[in-house]
C-alpha positions as CSV (number, residue, x, y, z in Angstrom):
1,M,49.4,-5.1,58.5
2,T,52.4,-4.4,55.9
3,D,52.1,-1.3,54.0
4,I,51.5,-3.6,50.4
5,D,48.5,-5.6,52.2
6,S,47.2,-1.6,52.8
7,K,47.8,-0.8,49.3
8,S,46.4,-4.4,48.0
9,E,43.1,-3.8,50.3
10,A,43.0,-0.3,49.0
11,S,43.0,-1.2,45.1
12,A,40.3,-3.8,45.8
13,P,37.4,-1.1,45.3
14,Q,39.2,0.7,42.5
15,R,39.3,-2.7,40.3
16,A,35.6,-3.3,41.3
17,D,34.9,0.2,39.8
18,D,36.5,-0.4,37.0
19,R,34.9,-3.6,36.1
20,D,31.5,-2.0,36.9
21,A,32.9,0.7,34.2
22,A,33.7,-1.7,31.6
23,L,30.4,-3.6,32.3
24,A,28.3,-0.7,31.3
25,L,30.3,0.9,28.7
26,E,30.0,-2.9,26.9
27,R,26.2,-2.9,27.8
28,M,26.5,0.6,26.0
29,R,28.1,-1.2,22.9
30,M,25.7,-3.5,22.7
31,A,22.5,-1.3,23.3
32,L,23.8,1.1,20.5
33,D,24.5,-2.1,17.8
34,A,20.8,-3.8,18.7
35,S,19.5,-0.1,17.7
36,L,21.6,0.8,14.9
37,T,22.7,3.9,16.4
38,G,26.5,5.7,16.1
39,I,27.5,8.3,18.1
40,W,28.8,11.9,17.1
41,D,30.9,14.2,19.4
42,W,31.3,17.7,18.3
43,D,33.9,20.2,20.0
44,L,32.4,23.4,19.4
45,V,35.7,25.0,21.4
46,T,38.3,23.4,18.8
47,G,35.8,22.6,16.2
48,E,36.6,18.9,16.2
49,V,34.5,16.4,15.3
50,H,34.6,12.6,16.2
51,L,32.3,10.1,14.6
52,D,32.0,5.9,15.4
53,E,32.3,3.4,12.0
54,R,28.4,3.6,12.8
55,V,27.8,7.4,11.4
56,R,30.7,7.0,9.3
57,A,28.6,4.0,7.5
58,L,25.6,6.1,7.7
59,W,26.6,9.3,5.9
60,A,29.2,6.1,3.7
61,L,32.3,8.7,4.2
62,P,35.9,8.0,2.5
63,E,38.0,5.6,4.4
64,G,40.1,7.6,6.4
65,A,38.2,11.2,5.8
66,P,38.7,13.6,9.0
67,G,35.2,14.5,10.8
68,S,33.5,18.1,10.3
69,F,30.5,20.2,10.6
70,E,30.4,20.4,7.0
71,I,30.0,16.6,6.0
72,F,26.5,17.1,8.1
73,R,25.6,20.0,6.4
74,N,26.7,19.1,2.9
75,A,25.3,15.8,2.8
76,M,22.0,17.0,3.9
77,H,18.9,17.0,1.3
78,K,17.9,20.0,0.1
79,D,14.5,19.8,1.2
80,D,15.5,19.0,4.4
81,K,17.8,21.9,5.3
82,A,14.8,24.6,6.6
83,Q,13.7,22.4,9.5
84,T,17.3,21.7,10.9
85,R,18.5,25.5,10.9
86,E,15.6,25.9,13.7
87,A,16.6,23.2,15.6
88,A,20.4,24.1,15.9
89,P,20.0,27.3,17.2
90,A,17.6,26.4,20.0
91,A,20.3,24.0,20.8
92,L,23.2,26.4,21.3
93,D,20.9,28.7,23.2
94,P,22.0,28.5,27.4
95,G,18.6,29.5,27.6
96,Q,17.0,26.3,26.5
97,L,17.4,22.5,27.2
98,G,20.1,22.5,25.5
99,D,18.6,19.5,23.4
100,Y,18.7,18.9,19.1
101,E,16.8,16.7,17.7
102,A,16.0,16.1,14.1
103,E,15.0,14.1,11.4
104,Y,16.2,14.4,7.7
105,R,17.3,13.1,4.6
106,I,21.3,12.9,3.4
107,I,22.8,11.6,0.5
108,G,25.4,9.4,1.0
109,Q,29.1,10.5,-0.3
110,T,30.4,7.6,-1.8
111,D,27.3,5.5,-2.7
112,G,24.7,8.3,-3.3
113,V,22.3,6.3,-1.4
114,E,19.4,8.7,-0.1
115,R,18.6,7.3,4.0
116,W,16.7,8.9,6.0
117,I,18.4,9.7,9.7
118,A,17.5,10.6,13.1
119,V,19.5,12.7,14.8
120,R,19.2,13.7,18.6
121,G,22.2,15.5,20.5
122,R,22.5,17.3,24.0
123,T,24.3,20.2,24.5
124,F,26.9,20.9,27.5
125,F,27.6,24.8,28.3
126,E,31.2,26.3,29.9
127,G,30.2,29.6,31.5
128,G,26.9,30.1,29.9
129,R,28.6,29.1,26.4
130,A,27.8,25.9,24.3
131,A,31.2,23.9,24.5
132,R,30.2,21.0,23.2
133,I,27.6,18.4,21.6
134,I,27.3,14.8,21.9
135,G,24.8,12.5,20.0
136,T,23.7,9.7,18.1
137,A,22.4,8.9,14.7
138,R,20.2,6.5,13.7
139,D,19.2,5.0,10.2
140,I,15.5,5.4,10.0
141,T,14.7,4.8,6.2
142,D,12.8,1.6,6.6
143,R,10.6,3.5,9.0
144,K,10.0,6.4,6.6
145,R,8.9,3.9,4.0
146,R,6.4,2.4,6.1
147,E,5.4,5.4,6.9
148,D,5.1,7.0,3.6
149,H,3.3,3.4,2.6
150,V,0.6,4.2,5.1
151,H,0.0,7.8,3.7
152,V,-0.6,6.8,0.4
153,L,-2.6,3.6,1.2
154,L,-4.8,5.9,3.3
155,R,-4.8,8.7,0.4
156,E,-6.1,5.9,-1.8
157,L,-8.8,4.5,1.2
158,V,-10.4,8.3,1.0
159,H,-10.6,8.2,-2.8
160,R,-11.9,4.7,-3.5
161,S,-14.6,5.3,-0.5
162,K,-15.6,8.2,-2.1
163,N,-16.0,6.0,-5.4
164,L,-17.5,3.1,-3.5
165,L,-20.3,5.3,-1.9
166,A,-20.9,6.7,-5.1
167,V,-21.1,3.4,-6.8
168,V,-23.7,1.8,-3.7
169,Q,-25.7,5.1,-4.1
170,A,-26.2,5.2,-8.3
171,M,-27.0,0.7,-7.4
172,A,-29.3,2.1,-4.6
173,R,-31.2,4.5,-6.5
174,Q,-31.4,2.5,-10.0
175,T,-32.4,-0.8,-8.2
176,A,-35.2,1.0,-6.2
177,A,-36.5,2.9,-9.2
178,G,-36.9,-0.8,-11.3
179,A,-38.2,-2.5,-8.4
180,P,-41.6,-3.4,-8.4
181,S,-41.7,-3.9,-4.9
182,L,-39.8,-3.0,-1.7
183,A,-39.1,-6.8,-1.2
184,D,-37.7,-7.1,-4.7
185,F,-35.2,-3.9,-3.9
186,Q,-33.9,-5.7,-1.0
187,R,-33.3,-9.1,-2.5
188,K,-31.8,-7.5,-5.2
189,F,-29.8,-4.5,-3.8
190,A,-28.1,-7.1,-1.3
191,A,-27.0,-9.5,-4.5
192,R,-25.4,-6.6,-5.6
193,L,-23.8,-5.3,-2.7
194,Q,-22.5,-9.2,-2.1
195,A,-21.3,-9.2,-5.9
196,L,-19.4,-5.6,-4.8
197,S,-18.3,-7.1,-2.0
198,M,-16.6,-10.2,-3.4
199,A,-14.8,-7.8,-6.0
200,H,-13.4,-5.8,-2.8
201,D,-12.3,-9.4,-1.2
202,L,-9.9,-9.8,-3.8
203,L,-8.6,-6.6,-3.8
204,V,-8.0,-6.3,-0.3
205,S,-6.2,-9.7,-0.3
206,Q,-3.9,-8.3,-2.7
207,D,-3.4,-4.8,-1.1
208,W,-5.4,-3.3,-3.7
209,H,-2.7,-3.8,-6.3
210,G,-5.4,-5.6,-8.7
211,A,-7.7,-8.8,-8.8
212,S,-7.0,-12.0,-10.3
213,M,-9.8,-12.3,-13.2
214,P,-10.0,-16.3,-12.8
215,E,-10.5,-15.5,-9.5
216,L,-13.4,-12.6,-10.0
217,V,-15.2,-15.2,-12.8
218,R,-15.0,-17.6,-10.0
219,A,-16.6,-15.3,-7.1
220,Q,-19.1,-14.3,-9.4
221,L,-20.1,-17.3,-10.8
222,S,-20.8,-19.2,-7.5
223,Y,-23.6,-17.2,-7.3
224,C,-24.7,-19.2,-10.0
225,L,-23.5,-22.4,-8.7
226,D,-25.0,-21.8,-5.3
227,A,-28.0,-21.2,-7.0
228,G,-28.0,-25.1,-8.1
229,C,-26.4,-24.8,-11.3
230,V,-24.0,-27.3,-12.4
231,E,-20.5,-26.7,-13.1
232,E,-21.2,-28.6,-16.6
233,Q,-23.2,-25.6,-17.2
234,T,-20.4,-22.9,-16.9
235,R,-17.3,-23.1,-18.8
236,A,-15.1,-20.2,-18.2
237,G,-11.2,-19.6,-18.9
238,G,-8.3,-17.3,-20.3
239,P,-5.1,-15.5,-19.3
240,D,-4.1,-15.5,-15.7
241,L,-4.2,-11.5,-16.0
242,M,-4.5,-9.1,-12.9
243,L,-6.7,-6.3,-13.2
244,K,-6.7,-3.1,-11.9
245,P,-8.9,-2.0,-9.0
246,E,-11.3,0.0,-11.0
247,A,-11.6,-2.7,-13.8
248,A,-12.3,-5.5,-10.9
249,Q,-14.5,-3.6,-9.2
250,N,-16.8,-2.6,-13.0
251,I,-16.2,-5.9,-14.5
252,G,-17.2,-7.9,-11.3
253,L,-20.4,-6.4,-11.5
254,A,-21.0,-7.0,-15.4
255,L,-20.4,-10.5,-14.4
256,H,-23.3,-10.6,-11.7
257,E,-25.6,-8.7,-13.6
258,L,-24.7,-11.1,-16.5
259,A,-25.0,-14.3,-14.2
260,V,-28.3,-13.1,-12.6
261,N,-30.2,-12.9,-15.8
262,A,-28.9,-16.2,-17.4
263,L,-30.6,-18.0,-14.3
264,T,-33.9,-16.0,-14.1
265,H,-34.1,-15.7,-17.7
266,G,-31.6,-16.9,-19.5
267,S,-29.5,-20.2,-20.6
268,L,-29.2,-21.1,-16.9
269,S,-33.2,-21.2,-16.5
270,Q,-33.2,-24.6,-18.8
271,P,-32.1,-27.5,-17.8
272,E,-29.7,-27.8,-20.8
273,G,-28.2,-24.6,-21.1
274,R,-24.8,-23.3,-20.8
275,I,-22.7,-20.4,-20.3
276,E,-18.8,-20.1,-21.6
277,L,-17.1,-17.2,-20.2
278,H,-13.5,-16.3,-22.5
279,W,-11.4,-13.4,-21.8
280,R,-7.8,-12.7,-23.6
281,I,-5.7,-9.8,-24.8
282,D,-6.4,-8.7,-28.9
283,D,-4.6,-5.9,-30.3
284,A,-4.0,-3.8,-27.3
285,R,-7.6,-4.5,-25.7
286,F,-8.6,-6.8,-23.2
287,V,-12.0,-8.3,-24.4
288,V,-14.3,-10.5,-22.5
289,E,-17.0,-13.0,-24.0
290,W,-19.9,-14.1,-22.5
291,R,-21.8,-16.2,-24.3
292,E,-25.2,-18.4,-23.4
293,F,-26.3,-21.2,-25.2
294,G,-29.7,-23.3,-25.3
295,G,-32.1,-20.7,-23.2
296,P,-35.1,-19.7,-24.0
297,P,-35.5,-17.3,-27.4
298,A,-34.1,-13.3,-26.4
299,A,-34.6,-10.3,-28.7
300,P,-33.9,-6.9,-28.0
301,E,-37.3,-5.7,-27.2
302,Q,-37.9,-8.1,-24.4
303,M,-35.0,-6.9,-22.4
304,R,-35.9,-3.8,-20.0
305,E,-33.7,-1.0,-19.0
306,G,-33.3,-1.6,-16.0
307,F,-29.8,-1.1,-13.7
308,G,-28.4,-4.5,-14.7
309,H,-29.1,-3.7,-18.5
310,K,-27.3,-0.3,-18.2
311,V,-24.7,-1.7,-16.5
312,I,-23.9,-4.3,-19.3
313,K,-24.4,-1.8,-21.8
314,R,-22.8,1.0,-20.8
315,L,-21.3,1.8,-17.4
316,V,-18.9,-0.7,-17.4
317,A,-17.9,0.3,-21.1
318,Q,-18.0,4.2,-20.1
319,A,-16.0,3.8,-16.3
320,L,-13.0,1.9,-18.4
321,G,-12.8,3.7,-21.7
322,G,-14.5,1.3,-23.7
323,E,-17.4,-0.7,-25.6
324,A,-19.7,-3.3,-24.9
325,T,-21.9,-5.1,-27.6
326,I,-25.4,-7.1,-26.8
327,G,-26.3,-9.6,-29.4
328,F,-29.1,-12.1,-29.5
329,P,-27.9,-15.0,-32.0
330,P,-30.7,-17.9,-32.5
331,D,-29.8,-20.0,-30.1
332,G,-29.1,-17.5,-27.0
333,F,-27.3,-14.5,-26.1
334,E,-23.8,-12.5,-26.2
335,W,-22.1,-9.9,-24.5
336,T,-18.8,-8.4,-25.6
337,L,-16.9,-6.0,-23.6
338,A,-13.7,-5.0,-25.5
339,V,-11.5,-2.4,-23.2
340,P,-7.6,-0.9,-24.1
341,A,-5.7,-3.2,-22.2
342,A,-3.8,-0.2,-20.1
343,Q,-6.8,1.2,-18.5
344,A,-8.0,-2.4,-17.2
345,L,-4.7,-4.4,-16.8
346,A,-2.4,-4.1,-13.5
347,E,1.4,-4.0,-14.4
């Protein structure tokens, strides 16, 4: 075997190792790109800091600006500096694992954009002293926004759950007070819970941002239609407005009570009776008008002070900071609710 053949055979394993190393490096780069992760390298002896292009983009560094520890420290949000002070000494302590891990906000140097960054690092020691830290930085702004949104929703859920339980408790107490029998209580209470549930279904479908007034009306009047009323007996119309959650809940209950009363005692108890429901914005107020025609004669003294009467006469208006009026014209019954538009309508 010639010397040339011997050298070729000896270099073959070396070329294979080089290919494997290049392939491993390429895989690492692809993984970092896929995870939107940048790399930084801080030489604690010389103070030199190397930042790859992704880290430079996260910190929005000026073109050609040299890397330094000051870049990390100065860009950090003032409210997050305290927690990072606790993480750094532990990473430089030879008695510890040498790991650095922190999540904090930074302000981009050239774009002024606030970003949440997750930073991880591993310290290498020489002679018992920290000599070098190599780590990664990743943009976690979207994750933090989702977490904040979830926290807001949870706080809102707790708040609304307490309000809802208070409403249900008052509803049960008032329904029980005016019910002549257990069966009557169960029937009325179940119907009122259903009305409340329909309003909440609409709110949930909109992530609790609000509920459409037309959809709320259709949902509550469906009680009458399901009970045998024909659509010709009801007329409803108004602008497509979004109600705030509290307004949707309260107005939904009022519409339920009005519909039940119309079906059992009012215009919908008669074949020729009909209802007209309209809503509008008038002089910075949200106005809802319920009008019944063709029903049996009604008078104020005939209205019993039950829960339904309290809802349409006082409770809804009080909850929304407005006023409600009840009238008894010769040909039927009317109810008007006027509340500040800012109190009732979602933006």
